[in-house]
C-alpha positions in Angstrom: 11.1 10.4 -9.9 10.6 7.6 -7.3 7.4 5.6 -7.5 4.9 5.8 -4.7 3.2 2.9 -3.0 0.2 4.0 -0.9 -2.4 2.0 1.0 -5.3 2.8 3.3 -8.3 1.2 4.8 -11.9 2.0 4.2 -12.3 2.7 8.0 -9.2 5.0 8.1 -10.2 8.6 9.0 -7.5 10.0 6.7 -8.3 7.8 3.7 -9.6 10.8 1.8 -6.3 12.5 2.3 -4.4 9.5 1.1 -6.5 9.3 -2.1 -6.1 13.1 -2.7 -2.3 12.7 -2.2 -2.3 9.8 -4.7 -4.1 12.0 -7.3 -1.7 14.9 -6.8 1.3 12.6 -7.2 -0.2 11.1 -10.3 -0.9 14.6 -11.7 2.7 15.5 -11.1 3.8 12.5 -13.2 4.7 10.1 -10.4 3.8 6.4 -10.9 1.4 5.6 -8.0 0.1 2.3 -6.7 -2.8 2.8 -4.3 -4.7 0.0 -2.7 -7.6 0.3 -0.2 -8.4 -2.6 2.2 -11.9 -3.3 3.4 -12.7 -3.3 7.2 -9.2 -1.8 7.9 -8.5 1.2 10.0 -5.6 3.7 10.4 -2.2 2.2 11.2 -3.3 -1.4 10.4 0.2 -2.2 9.1 1.5 -1.8 12.6 -0.7 -4.6 13.9 0.2 -8.3 13.7 -1.1 -10.0 10.5 -4.6 -11.4 10.7 -4.2 -13.6 7.6 -5.6 -17.1 7.9 -3.0 -19.8 7.7 -2.5 -20.8 4.1 -3.9 -17.5 2.8 -2.0 -15.3 0.4 0.6 -13.0 1.9 -1.1 -10.1 0.1 -4.5 -10.7 1.9 -3.6 -8.2 4.6 -2.5 -4.6 4.3 0.8 -5.4 6.1 1.5 -8.4 3.8 0.6 -6.5 0.6 2.8 -3.6 1.6 5.7 -5.9 2.4 5.4 -7.6 -1.0 5.1 -4.3 -2.9 8.1 -2.8 -1.2 10.2 -5.9 -1.7 9.3 -5.9 -5.4 10.2 -2.2 -5.7 13.5 -2.5 -4.0 14.7 -5.8 -5.5 17.8 -5.5 -7.7 15.8 -6.7 -10.7 13.1 -4.0 -10.2 13.0 -1.3 -12.9 14.6 1.9 -11.6 16.0 0.1 -8.5 
């Protein structure tokens, strides 16, 4: 079964649905990574990054999602 990477913001109106989906996947035996970002609304990953220069790439939802997906799809990733 493929792993799931989910993210949401605390201002996202569908955040509860994302958290419920993560619980259902986990209950079904799927490895789930879920991260919630503060002061972040729905569709934030579609917006340009707001990270300050010199800040970690994972400081924004978009940056964190990019890093997580690169790690999951790299040839060295378990199950890739």
